[in-house]
VEXMIRO-566741 format. One line per 5 residues: number of its first residue (from 1); their letters; for each residue x, y, z of C-alpha. Coordinates in steps of 0.2 Angstrom, whole numbers. Example, Ala and Ser with C-alpha at 12.3 -4.5 7.8 and 13.67 -1.06 7.14 Angstrom:
REM residues 2
1> as> 62 -22 39 | 68 -5 36 $
This chain:
REM residues 711
1> mkvsl> 342 333 201 | 326 328 191 | 321 310 192 | 305 302 186 | 301 283 187 $
6> dvdig> 288 275 175 | 281 258 178 | 269 248 166 | 262 232 174 | 256 220 160 $
11> gtftd> 249 202 161 | 266 194 158 | 280 207 162 | 282 223 173 | 292 236 163 $
16> lflny> 301 251 171 | 308 267 162 | 319 278 173 | 325 296 169 | 339 299 181 $
21> dgktv> 345 317 179 | 346 315 160 | 352 297 160 | 339 284 155 | 339 266 160 $
26> ftktp> 325 253 159 | 322 236 166 | 309 221 163 | 304 208 176 | 291 195 176 $
31> ttgyn> 274 201 183 | 270 193 200 | 251 191 199 | 249 185 217 | 256 202 223 $
36> lsvgf> 260 216 210 | 271 226 222 | 284 211 222 | 287 213 203 | 286 232 205 $
41> mrair> 299 233 218 | 310 220 209 | 310 232 194 | 315 246 205 | 329 236 213 $
46> daakl> 336 231 196 | 336 249 190 | 345 255 206 | 358 242 203 | 361 248 185 $
51> lnisv> 364 265 192 | 375 258 206 | 365 267 219 | 353 260 233 | 334 259 231 $
56> kellk> 332 272 245 | 344 284 237 | 335 282 220 | 317 284 228 | 323 299 239 $
61> ntevv> 328 308 223 | 313 303 213 | 301 317 209 | 286 307 202 | 281 289 200 $
66> rystt> 269 286 186 | 260 270 185 | 249 260 172 | 242 243 174 | 230 230 168 $
71> iamnt> 223 225 185 | 206 232 180 | 205 222 165 | 210 206 173 | 198 208 187 $
76> llqrt> 184 210 175 | 188 196 164 | 190 184 179 | 175 191 188 | 184 192 204 $
81> gprla> 176 208 210 | 165 210 226 | 147 206 228 | 138 223 224 | 120 229 226 $
86> liste> 112 241 213 | 99 254 219 | 89 261 205 | 72 271 204 | 57 260 206 $
91> gfedi> 51 253 190 | 69 254 182 | 77 240 191 | 80 231 174 | 89 244 165 $
96> vpigk> 105 233 164 | 97 216 160 | 87 224 146 | 102 234 140 | 101 243 123 $
101> gasws> 95 236 106 | 112 228 101 | 119 224 118 | 119 205 114 | 132 208 100 $
106> dqltf> 143 221 109 | 162 216 108 | 159 200 99 | 168 195 83 | 160 194 67 $
111> reirn> 161 175 67 | 152 175 84 | 139 187 79 | 134 175 64 | 132 161 76 $
116> lariv> 115 167 82 | 110 151 90 | 124 153 103 | 123 171 107 | 116 177 123 $
121> kpepi> 116 194 132 | 131 197 144 | 127 191 162 | 125 207 173 | 139 210 185 $
126> isrem> 126 214 198 | 112 200 198 | 94 205 198 | 91 198 216 | 104 211 221 $
131> tvgvk> 95 225 213 | 81 236 222 | 70 250 216 | 67 265 228 | 52 276 228 $
136> ervns> 58 293 222 | 57 302 205 | 66 317 198 | 61 323 180 | 72 328 166 $
141> rgeii> 73 346 172 | 80 341 189 | 63 344 198 | 58 332 212 | 41 326 208 $
146> rplde> 41 311 221 | 51 313 237 | 63 299 242 | 53 287 254 | 67 284 267 $
151> edfle> 57 271 277 | 55 261 261 | 73 262 257 | 79 257 274 | 69 240 272 $
156> klqyl> 77 237 255 | 94 242 262 | 93 228 275 | 87 216 262 | 103 219 252 $
161> vdrga> 114 218 267 | 106 201 272 | 110 194 255 | 129 199 256 | 131 216 248 $
166> rgfvv> 149 222 250 | 146 239 241 | 132 249 234 | 130 257 217 | 117 271 216 $
171> sllfs> 110 276 199 | 93 285 199 | 83 292 185 | 89 309 180 | 101 311 194 $
176> yanpt> 114 320 183 | 101 334 183 | 98 334 202 | 109 322 213 | 99 326 229 $
181> herri> 91 309 231 | 107 299 227 | 117 309 240 | 104 306 253 | 104 288 250 $
186> aeiir> 123 288 252 | 120 298 269 | 108 285 275 | 120 270 271 | 134 278 279 $
191> heypd> 124 282 295 | 118 264 296 | 135 257 293 | 148 270 298 | 167 268 295 $
196> fylga> 171 262 312 | 160 247 310 | 167 231 302 | 151 232 291 | 156 248 283 $
201> mpvvl> 153 247 264 | 158 259 250 | 144 269 241 | 147 274 222 | 135 287 215 $
206> sseva> 132 288 196 | 130 307 198 | 148 308 203 | 156 294 192 | 146 299 176 $
211> pkqne> 135 314 178 | 128 312 160 | 111 308 152 | 107 290 146 | 103 279 160 $
216> ytrtv> 110 262 153 | 128 269 150 | 128 279 166 | 123 264 176 | 135 252 168 $
221> ttiln> 149 264 170 | 146 266 188 | 144 248 191 | 161 244 182 | 169 258 193 $
226> aylhy> 163 250 209 | 167 233 204 | 185 237 199 | 188 248 214 | 192 234 227 $
231> smweq> 206 226 217 | 213 242 211 | 214 249 228 | 221 233 236 | 235 232 223 $
236> isgtg> 239 251 223 | 239 253 241 | 251 239 243 | 263 246 231 | 261 263 239 $
241> delrn> 266 255 256 | 281 247 248 | 287 264 240 | 284 274 256 | 294 261 267 $
246> sgydk> 308 262 254 | 309 281 256 | 297 288 243 | 286 301 250 | 278 310 235 $
251> vimmv> 263 307 224 | 260 292 214 | 252 297 197 | 240 285 188 | 240 284 169 $
256> hnsgg> 222 287 162 | 214 280 147 | 209 298 142 | 228 302 137 | 233 310 153 $
261> maevf> 237 306 171 | 232 311 189 | 236 307 207 | 231 289 212 | 219 296 225 $
266> rtaai> 210 307 212 | 208 292 200 | 192 282 197 | 196 264 194 | 188 263 177 $
271> qtfng> 200 277 171 | 214 265 173 | 207 253 160 | 219 251 145 | 231 264 153 $
276> gpvag> 246 255 146 | 242 255 128 | 236 273 129 | 253 278 136 | 261 269 122 $
281> ligga> 251 278 109 | 255 295 117 | 273 291 118 | 273 286 99 | 265 303 95 $
286> nvgki> 278 312 105 | 293 302 98 | 286 304 80 | 287 323 82 | 306 321 86 $
291> lgydn> 309 310 72 | 298 319 59 | 285 306 56 | 267 312 55 | 257 296 51 $
296> ivvsd> 262 281 63 | 254 264 67 | 260 261 85 | 260 243 88 | 264 234 105 $
301> mggts> 267 215 105 | 269 209 123 | 268 193 131 | 249 193 132 | 241 204 119 $
306> fdlgl> 245 215 103 | 239 233 105 | 239 246 92 | 234 264 89 | 235 277 75 $
311> vvags> 244 294 75 | 238 304 60 | 245 321 56 | 256 320 72 | 240 318 83 $
316> srfyq> 234 303 93 | 216 311 90 | 205 296 89 | 194 295 104 | 180 283 109 $
321> yhpli> 166 292 117 | 156 277 121 | 169 263 122 | 166 245 126 | 174 237 141 $
326> drwwv> 172 218 141 | 154 218 134 | 148 234 142 | 145 250 133 | 151 264 145 $
331> dmtvl> 149 283 145 | 167 290 146 | 181 297 134 | 196 286 130 | 209 287 117 $
336> etrsi> 206 273 104 | 217 258 104 | 214 240 98 | 219 224 106 | 219 206 101 $
341> gaggg> 225 191 110 | 242 189 101 | 258 190 111 | 274 180 115 | 264 170 127 $
346> siawl> 249 166 116 | 244 148 116 | 244 138 100 | 229 125 100 | 219 115 88 $
351> npvmg> 201 120 87 | 191 103 87 | 175 112 82 | 183 118 66 | 191 101 61 $
356> krlev> 208 103 71 | 211 120 63 | 227 128 71 | 223 144 80 | 234 155 91 $
361> gpqga> 227 164 106 | 218 173 112 | 222 162 128 | 239 166 135 | 251 157 146 $
366> gsmpg> 255 173 157 | 271 174 166 | 266 159 178 | 268 146 172 | 272 154 155 $
371> pasyn> 277 146 139 | 283 128 140 | 301 134 137 | 300 143 153 | 301 127 162 $
376> lggtd> 289 133 176 | 276 120 173 | 268 126 157 | 264 112 144 | 255 122 131 $
381> ptvtd> 265 128 115 | 266 147 113 | 273 159 100 | 289 161 111 | 291 142 110 $
386> adivl> 289 143 91 | 302 157 89 | 315 146 99 | 312 131 87 | 314 142 72 $
391> gyinp> 331 149 79 | 325 167 81 | 327 168 100 | 342 162 109 | 336 152 124 $
396> dyyhg> 353 156 133 | 351 175 131 | 333 177 135 | 332 194 145 | 351 195 143 $
401> grmkl> 354 178 150 | 345 181 167 | 331 169 162 | 337 153 154 | 324 144 142 $
406> dknka> 323 126 139 | 322 122 120 | 318 104 122 | 302 109 132 | 297 120 118 $
411> vnaik> 300 106 105 | 291 93 115 | 276 105 118 | 274 109 99 | 277 91 94 $
416> ekiad> 264 84 106 | 250 97 105 | 252 103 87 | 264 93 75 | 259 75 79 $
421> plgvg> 240 78 78 | 242 87 61 | 255 75 55 | 269 88 51 | 286 90 58 $
426> veeaa> 290 101 73 | 298 115 63 | 284 116 51 | 272 117 65 | 282 131 73 $
431> llikk> 282 140 56 | 263 138 55 | 261 146 72 | 272 161 67 | 263 163 51 $
436> ivdan> 246 163 60 | 250 175 73 | 259 187 61 | 244 186 49 | 232 190 64 $
441> mgdvi> 242 206 69 | 244 211 51 | 226 209 47 | 220 220 62 | 232 234 57 $
446> aketf> 226 234 39 | 208 234 45 | 211 248 57 | 219 260 44 | 207 256 30 $
451> lrgyk> 191 258 41 | 197 276 45 | 199 280 27 | 219 278 26 | 231 267 16 $
456> padfi> 243 257 27 | 257 261 14 | 256 280 20 | 261 275 38 | 277 270 46 $
461> lfafg> 276 256 59 | 283 258 77 | 286 241 84 | 288 238 103 | 285 227 117 $
466> gagpt> 296 212 120 | 290 202 105 | 286 216 93 | 304 218 86 | 304 199 83 $
471> hccsy> 288 199 72 | 287 216 65 | 296 212 49 | 282 200 46 | 266 208 52 $
476> gpyag> 271 225 45 | 273 220 27 | 258 209 28 | 248 225 32 | 256 234 18 $
481> inkiv> 269 244 29 | 287 243 23 | 296 255 35 | 298 250 53 | 306 259 68 $
486> vfpfs> 312 249 83 | 318 259 98 | 332 255 111 | 318 255 124 | 305 246 113 $
491> pvfca> 303 232 126 | 297 245 139 | 289 258 127 | 273 260 136 | 282 264 152 $
496> fgsst> 292 277 142 | 276 283 135 | 269 288 152 | 285 299 154 | 279 309 140 $
501> mdilh> 262 312 146 | 255 328 154 | 244 330 169 | 226 329 162 | 209 329 171 $
506> myeqs> 193 328 161 | 176 333 169 | 160 329 161 | 142 336 164 | 126 334 154 $
511> lrfpl> 118 351 150 | 105 352 136 | 101 369 128 | 98 375 110 | 114 384 104 $
516> lspvt> 104 389 89 | 85 388 89 | 77 379 74 | 70 388 59 | 74 405 66 $
521> mkpfe> 92 401 70 | 91 413 85 | 107 411 96 | 107 405 113 | 104 420 126 $
526> dydvy> 104 412 144 | 123 414 146 | 123 411 165 | 116 393 163 | 131 388 152 $
531> nnavk> 144 398 162 | 138 392 179 | 140 374 173 | 158 378 167 | 162 387 183 $
536> alqek> 156 372 193 | 167 360 183 | 182 372 184 | 181 373 203 | 182 354 203 $
541> aikdi> 197 354 192 | 206 368 202 | 203 358 219 | 209 342 212 | 225 349 203 $
546> tnegf> 230 361 216 | 228 347 229 | 241 337 219 | 253 350 222 | 252 361 206 $
551> klesi> 250 379 205 | 234 387 199 | 242 397 186 | 250 381 178 | 232 374 174 $
556> kfgme> 226 376 156 | 208 374 152 | 199 369 137 | 181 365 133 | 174 351 122 $
561> ieaky> 156 351 118 | 144 337 112 | 131 344 100 | 120 339 86 | 109 347 73 $
566> ggqln> 90 347 77 | 81 331 70 | 97 322 67 | 105 307 76 | 123 310 74 $
571> ilrfm> 131 318 90 | 147 327 87 | 161 331 99 | 171 347 95 | 183 359 103 $
576> spllf> 175 375 108 | 186 391 104 | 179 399 120 | 178 393 138 | 164 405 143 $
581> insea> 150 413 132 | 146 431 135 | 138 438 119 | 130 433 103 | 147 434 94 $
586> dvrkv> 153 421 106 | 139 410 102 | 142 412 83 | 160 407 86 | 156 391 95 $
591> yqafe> 143 387 81 | 156 390 68 | 168 378 77 | 154 365 77 | 150 367 59 $
596> deycr> 168 366 53 | 171 350 63 | 154 343 56 | 159 347 38 | 176 339 41 $
601> vynki> 169 323 48 | 154 321 36 | 154 333 22 | 150 351 18 | 132 348 12 $
606> saypq> 128 339 29 | 127 356 38 | 109 360 43 | 108 376 54 | 90 378 49 $
611> ggvdv> 86 363 60 | 94 371 75 | 109 365 86 | 106 356 102 | 120 355 115 $
616> lnlil> 120 339 125 | 136 338 135 | 151 348 142 | 168 341 144 | 181 352 153 $
621> ratvd> 199 348 150 | 211 354 163 | 230 351 158 | 246 354 167 | 261 353 155 $
626> ypkpk> 275 341 161 | 293 340 156 | 296 327 142 | 312 316 142 | 324 320 128 $
631> lpsyp> 332 306 117 | 351 305 118 | 360 309 101 | 376 299 96 | 390 304 83 $
636> ragdv> 390 295 66 | 401 280 64 | 404 270 48 | 392 259 38 | 400 243 43 $
641> pdkea> 397 237 61 | 412 235 73 | 419 217 73 | 414 216 91 | 395 218 87 $
646> lkgkr> 395 202 77 | 392 188 90 | 393 173 78 | 381 163 68 | 365 152 72 $
651> daywv> 354 142 61 | 337 151 58 | 323 148 47 | 319 160 32 | 303 158 23 $
656> qygaf> 311 166 7 | 323 151 6 | 311 138 13 | 325 132 25 | 336 135 39 $
661> rptpi> 352 144 35 | 367 150 46 | 363 167 51 | 373 182 57 | 369 187 75 $
666> yearl> 373 204 81 | 373 213 98 | 361 228 98 | 370 238 111 | 386 237 101 $
671> lkhgn> 379 244 85 | 382 263 81 | 374 277 72 | 376 275 53 | 379 256 54 $
676> iiege> 369 246 40 | 365 227 41 | 358 218 26 | 346 204 30 | 346 190 34 $
681> aviea> 351 193 52 | 346 192 70 | 350 207 82 | 349 203 100 | 346 215 114 $
686> edtti> 344 211 132 | 325 211 132 | 320 209 114 | 326 201 97 | 325 209 80 $
691> vlppv> 322 197 66 | 328 204 50 | 323 194 34 | 333 193 18 | 322 206 9 $
696> mklsv> 325 219 22 | 340 230 28 | 343 239 45 | 351 255 48 | 355 264 65 $
701> dqyhn> 350 283 66 | 357 296 77 | 346 291 92 | 351 273 91 | 334 268 84 $
706> filem> 334 254 71 | 326 258 55 | 320 243 45 | 316 245 27 | 314 234 11 $
711> k> 330 233 1 $
């Protein structure tokens, strides 16, 4: 019996997708921010109930648990991490406060950047008073030119401990070339504060987290990893304990933002950042292959945020090599997704600075207290409240009736906070909220496609998340996309996405050498320098993956290389056709792959082999293929839905008529392959609602997906 269990913990809801011996079920429960394991286990209990088995039986038969979460992001945004200390090379204590040239504008909106008078650099996570420089020096070739002064370091260590350090980040100059001093500092700290003392504190080394050149990004990456480590470990260990107590005794896999996953004990905290949206992107690419769609905009409107990514020519190939996390530029590889604060729980508010202009988000109500209609103490109007007022969401059938909503609370919140101050009616205010959030989402889709040189009309839209199907027929056409797919498992699509992912570890190492010499274009000859570096990365990969329980022969290796033409600034990452280099012919093959990718990204006249080619970084990809779930197929029925599928009618507002109209309401699970519904209509599922305007029609395909198109 093959059983896999995938969980995605978002800011508002915890989603579960379960493949139980070929049968799939999914559940959705409110996220319990005070203790994530409570919501996690509640989702598992709900799934077991649907299968009519016990939790113990379910977990006993489960082969793998895959887990993605937003814990890392929440910890960073709320600055709830521990008090850390930074140990750098003497004279380089201000690397983070100084930053890079444009660090003052990183991650700010265009409007914020224009307001120069209010812009300040981000406040360092580790304050200057918690930073010390140690007497040591390694040069760019990895040679020790000043030995570590251990007596001096011991004094500075005591200084940091006295000021409340609860962990240490060590980032020394050129430690990626020679980590000897960083490792010695870790030994000293562990000797002074061993594990059996209450004062034992973790030590995080930049040479282990990000062994690459560029001190600023290497240091920031290491700081963020250390800062997020505490909350991640606290939550994951609690979840692990609950699983083990309930009968699960196998590994827990964490979804990585690189597009793969690895065992939780072999996952750095920073690798979990944005894991949920990345899982959704991978899932979208895999489903697209089944359905025959090559160009896809993958969109996820949840309770807190709206996430999107692009699949082009069947591949989710867009990577960020120096992504921004919060306001920090880090040195790691992640699949590129875009997020904005637009979800069902996004709060509508009047901006006093802009003359009472109505705005929606980025603030969200979360699951506690949630939208005003949740009746859990929330008083701010949200997108969900507006959807109830407009007749799109049935307050008595929210989450299949398991969670009753209070329409009066929604009406009162919109009236008090939005309608009365603007001098408009409640329905008009609710419509304004919907229009603004839909425009925000449509605008970001259009920008993401245009900026990459594509037309939105050449893409199909996958809409998922609890609120995605409710709003997709507005934000999709707003962006210029007129064909949309909604899945039966759209409410938990990111959890489904992780079930389609392979095991993937990525290992990076800076290694600088001339692949081609300038002027002479002489090929690189010191093959051992390159091959030894690859073997060292390969050994790490084999150790990690075999310890996760996979066989050596199941591992597939691939090598990516970062390189640039001599005298040029543009660094390009490309896939090498070879893992090792053993001849001049091999060097030529690697160069040709670089030139082909360079010409594709820029243009053919950009190639400049006469300037030489400098290799900067090596990235080893170690992959183990994992079985993918199959979509169940259904026989074709007639064009007209069964009578049982029509639940009745409800007044809903339609922009095309400028008024409320009695609207047919259908039950999603009772629709069949071949059924066609002409808008206007509302299709209700247990965990989402599809809002079909008068200008669109819906058809059901063989996989029970809903295809929404213009009439």
